[in-house]
N, C-alpha and C positions, 0 to 999 in steps of 0.2 A: 425376062432379065433376071429377076430374083433368084431364082432357081441355079442360073446359070452362074450367077455370083457367088452363092453359096457352093457349088460346087467347085469353084475355083478355091476359095476359102477353105473347104475342106481339104482340099490337094496338098494345100500350103502347111493347114493343120497337121497333117500326116508326118511330115518333116518335122515341124515344130514339136510335135507331141515325143517324136524318137530323141531328139535333143534334149528336151526338157527330163523323160525317163531316165537317161542316161548320166545326165549331170545330177539327177537329185538322188540316183542310188549310189553312186560314186561318193556323194557329201554324206549320205544318210548311213548306209551300210558300209561305205569303205572307209570313212573317217570319223563317223559316230556323231555326225551332227544332228541337231533336232530334225523333225518333220517340218516346223514351221520356216526354221532357217533353210533347211535343205531345199524346201519346194518354191520358196522365194527366190533363192539364187539360183537354182534351176529354171525358174521362169527368167529372171531376169539374162540370161544366157540367150535363151530361144526367143525370147520375144524380140529381140532386136530383128532376126532374120525375118521373121513373121511379119512386124509392122512393116519394114520396106519392100518385101514379097507382095505383101497384101495391098499396098499402097498403089505398087505399079502395076501387078498383075490382075488384082481382084477389081479395085475400085478406080482405077487411072486418076488417081489422084495424087496430086504433089503431097510429099510427106517431108511434113513443116516440124519444127521442134515443138511446137505447140500443140500439135496432134500426137505426136510421139509422147510427149510427156501425159497428155489426157489418156491415152490408150495404157500404158505403161503404168500410171499410177493406179486406175479403177481394176485392171486388171491383176496387177501385184498385190493390191490389197486383197482381191479374191483370193489367190493365190496363199498369201499368209493366212486369212482368216480360217482357209480349209486345213491348212497346217496345223494351228492353233487347236481346231477342235479335233482332228487327228491326234495331236499329242493329249489333251484332256481325258479324250475316249480311250486313249493307248489302241488305234485302229492299228491294224498292219500297214506298212508302207504301201504296199498297193492299192490298198481301199484309198488311200489319198492321192495316189497318181491317177485311178480309174475317176472317183468323183470329180478331180479338178480338171481332169481331161476331157469329161463329158460336160460340167458345168460351163467350162470356158470356149469349148466352140459354140455352144449356143449363145450364151450370153455375149460373150467377145464378136459373134456377127453380128447380132442385133445393137449392139451398143457401137461397132464400127459404121454399120449401115446408115444407122439413124442418127447418129452424135458426130463421131469420130472424121467419118469421111463424108459426112452430108453435104451433099452440093448446095452451096449457099446461093441465093436466087435474089 
């Protein structure tokens, strides 16, 4: 069951990642916005799709405002902190995208599975 859920989460994550990368690159390279803000704003655009798709198809759970807030705040903080780190270290934007995409896939799934969408008994 856990492997099947992760597979669904991964599939939705691919679409989410594409949305995130396109918005990040447009903001950072196209408009010259810092990596921290570009990463946070790109995350905000992609997270809504990801949250609702995962609630329905991955976790078969109700998408409530509290769950949305829990998920977006935690993952948004991760996004922003990775962007700040990239700004401080003057890393290339592609590194920011790759690091955030990898970490958010693993940490986001664990956080969603065991906290955000955990079945209350």
